[in-house]
C-alpha positions, -999 to +999 in steps of 0.1 A: +000+000+000+015+032-012+004+067+003+034+087-009+010+107-033-001+128-001+032+145-001+026+159-035-008+175-025-009+210-011-041+209+009-034+214+046-062+193+057-047+164+036-014+169+055-031+159+088-036+122+099-073+128+103-076+144+067-056+114+052-077+091+070-109+107+057-094+106+021-084+070+022-120+062+037-134+080+005-111+058-018-122+025+002-158+032+000-156+044-036-137+011-045-164-009-028-192+011-047-174+002-080-173-033-070-210-032-064-213-019-098-195-047-113-214-071-094-248-058-105-236-051-142-249-014-135-241+014-157-231+042-134-218+041-099-245+065-088-269+035-093-251+014-064-267+009-031-237+024-012-237+056-034-273+061-026-268+058+012-239+083+015-251+119+022-224+138+000-216+172+013-234+169+046-220+135+059-212+137+097-182+118+112-208+093+127-221+085+093-186+080+079-178+056+107-212+037+102-203+032+067-167+022+072-180-004+100-198-021+071-170-027+047-162-061+060-198-075+056-202-058+023-170-072+008-182-106+018-217-102+006-206-091-030-176-116-029-151-091-041-119-105-055-098-078-040-117-075-006-085-078+011-070-048-004-103-027+005-103-038+041-065-030+044-071+004+030-101+008+053-082-003+083-054+022+075-080+050+071-095+042+105-062+042+121-054+075+107-088+090+117-085+076+153-049+093+155-063+125+143-087+130+170-111+154+150-146+156+161-163+161+128-157+162+091-168+198+083-164+212+048-129+202+043-137+167+052-167+163+031-147+178+001-119+155+006-140+124+010-161+132-021-130+138-042-116+105-030-147+086-037-153+100-071-116+095-081-115+061-063-104+040-093-075+062-100-063+064-065-071+026-057-055+011-087-030+036-100-015+052-068-022+032-036-022-003-051+000+003-082+021-026-091+058-019-091+073-021-126+099-048-131+133-034-134 
């Protein structure tokens, strides 16, 4: 798991443990929504059950924790081949959020979460779990 991309980002919120945790939570939940899309042969991520349950822009920390706590059951229910990667990412996100100690997401957290969720394929496959090129 590679999180070096955070060093290139200039946003002050993403330079905190809590902000990084929220961002990684967005990537993990976005990856799960994309897996739901593949499972259901849907056309858009907006049609997935998880997407419909998320209160984008107004999500509280309590709601985010609720969604994160469901990841193990959802990866099992949808029989996701890469469920271990999603749960590892969710674990790291949770650890960072617990270390950060913030009380709520606020505007910055909701923005970071949404950006991560909507770009989850890019971050999940091309940055966080990118295969090292053979030398």
